[in-house]
C-alpha positions in Angstrom: 170.1 76.6 83.6 170.8 79.0 86.4 169.1 82.4 85.9 169.3 84.3 89.2 169.1 83.9 93.0 167.4 86.1 95.5 168.0 86.3 99.2 165.1 87.5 101.4 165.5 89.3 104.7 165.1 87.4 108.0 165.4 83.7 108.9 167.4 82.6 106.0 164.5 82.3 103.6 165.4 82.2 100.0 164.2 81.6 96.5 166.1 80.5 93.4 164.9 81.0 89.9 165.8 78.2 87.5 164.6 76.5 84.3 163.9 73.1 85.8 162.0 71.6 82.9 163.8 73.2 79.9 160.8 75.2 78.6 162.7 78.6 79.0 160.0 79.8 81.5 161.2 80.6 85.0 160.6 78.0 87.7 160.9 79.1 91.4 162.2 77.0 94.3 161.4 78.7 97.6 162.7 77.6 101.1 160.6 79.3 103.8 162.0 77.4 106.8 164.2 74.6 107.9 161.8 71.9 106.7 159.7 73.6 104.0 160.4 73.9 100.3 158.0 75.0 97.6 158.5 74.6 93.8 156.5 76.7 91.4 156.8 75.6 87.7 156.5 78.0 84.8 156.4 81.1 86.9 156.2 84.4 85.0 156.8 87.6 86.8 157.8 89.3 88.9 154.4 90.9 89.2 153.1 94.1 90.8 150.1 95.0 93.0 149.3 98.7 92.7 146.4 101.0 93.3 144.9 104.2 94.4 143.2 105.2 97.6 140.6 108.0 97.3 138.0 109.4 99.6 134.3 109.2 98.9 134.5 112.4 96.9 137.2 110.8 94.7 140.0 112.9 96.2 143.3 111.1 96.5 144.2 110.2 100.1 147.9 110.6 100.9 149.8 109.0 103.8 147.5 106.0 104.0 149.4 103.0 105.5 149.1 100.1 103.1 150.2 96.6 104.3 151.0 93.7 102.0 151.0 90.2 103.6 151.5 86.9 102.0 155.2 86.7 102.3 157.4 89.0 104.4 155.0 91.8 105.3 155.7 95.1 103.5 154.4 98.4 104.8 154.3 101.6 102.6 152.3 104.8 102.5 150.4 106.3 99.7 152.0 109.3 98.0 150.4 112.7 97.4 148.3 111.3 94.5 147.0 108.5 96.7 148.9 105.8 94.8 150.9 102.9 96.0 152.8 99.9 94.5 154.3 96.7 95.6 156.8 95.6 93.0 158.7 92.4 92.2 156.2 90.0 93.8 156.7 86.3 93.2 154.1 84.7 91.0 151.9 81.9 92.3 151.8 83.4 95.9 148.7 84.7 97.7 148.9 88.3 98.8 146.5 90.5 100.8 146.6 94.3 100.7 145.1 96.3 103.6 144.9 100.1 103.9 144.6 102.0 107.2 144.5 105.6 108.4 143.4 107.1 111.7 139.8 108.2 111.6 139.0 106.5 108.2 137.1 103.4 107.3 138.0 101.7 104.0 136.0 99.8 101.4 136.8 97.2 100.8 138.6 96.4 104.1 141.3 94.5 102.2 141.8 92.7 98.9 143.3 89.2 98.5 144.9 87.9 95.3 145.2 84.2 95.2 147.9 82.6 93.0 149.2 85.9 91.6 149.7 85.4 87.9 149.8 89.0 86.5 150.0 92.6 87.6 146.8 93.6 89.4 145.1 96.8 90.6 143.8 97.2 94.2 141.8 100.4 94.6 140.2 101.5 97.9 137.8 104.2 99.1 138.4 105.8 102.5 135.5 107.4 104.3 136.2 109.9 107.1 134.6 108.7 110.3 132.3 111.1 112.1 131.7 111.3 115.8 129.4 112.8 118.4 130.1 114.4 121.8 127.1 114.3 124.1 126.1 114.2 127.7 124.0 115.7 130.4 124.8 118.6 132.8 123.5 117.8 136.3 123.5 119.7 139.5 124.9 118.3 142.8 121.6 116.5 143.4 121.8 114.8 140.0 119.0 116.8 138.4 119.5 117.9 134.8 120.2 121.6 134.3 118.4 123.3 131.5 119.8 126.5 129.8 123.5 125.8 130.3 125.7 127.1 127.5 128.1 124.3 126.2 131.1 125.3 124.1 133.0 123.1 121.7 136.5 124.3 120.9 139.4 123.0 118.9 139.5 122.5 115.2 135.7 122.4 115.3 133.9 124.9 117.4 130.3 125.6 118.4 127.9 126.4 121.2 124.6 125.0 122.3 122.2 125.3 125.2 121.3 122.2 127.2 117.8 121.0 126.9 115.2 120.8 129.7 116.7 117.6 131.0 120.3 119.0 130.8 121.3 117.1 127.7 123.4 118.3 124.9 125.0 116.8 121.7 127.5 118.0 119.2 127.0 115.6 116.3 128.5 114.8 112.9 132.0 115.9 114.0 134.7 114.8 111.5 137.4 112.5 112.8 140.7 114.3 113.6 138.9 117.5 114.5 
């Protein structure tokens, strides 16, 4: 019994949903190249992978790039509430979800779902990276210069005086600042 046919973008890949064994549950035939066919019996679905990305203070992170791999890669961004969703995913496939945003590190780095058989949640925590700017002020002879006022400007600002050896360090500066 024919139920529906789906055409995927790129390279002529396709999947057809049929009831091959007469049990009224959907079975999927998937062609992913000229010489490759996969048959998935008793597939339920389609399924969804959704989740929320928050910072380490539990505040939602918007505009996080979230990449789904395991089929044709899909890239979306989290919304203002930090949520994302990949919908209409084929059951029985393996999918990996990976978040990224400039100046953030995520835990976990990614999440993989083997043999997807139901809707699943993939939550992530993003931590803002912190950086340091440091160096040594030296005279023309290469000798460290003490007492030089160093000024940091931009979205973060501050001043400090170089040490006896000419060294200075602005530390714990949040990424993007």
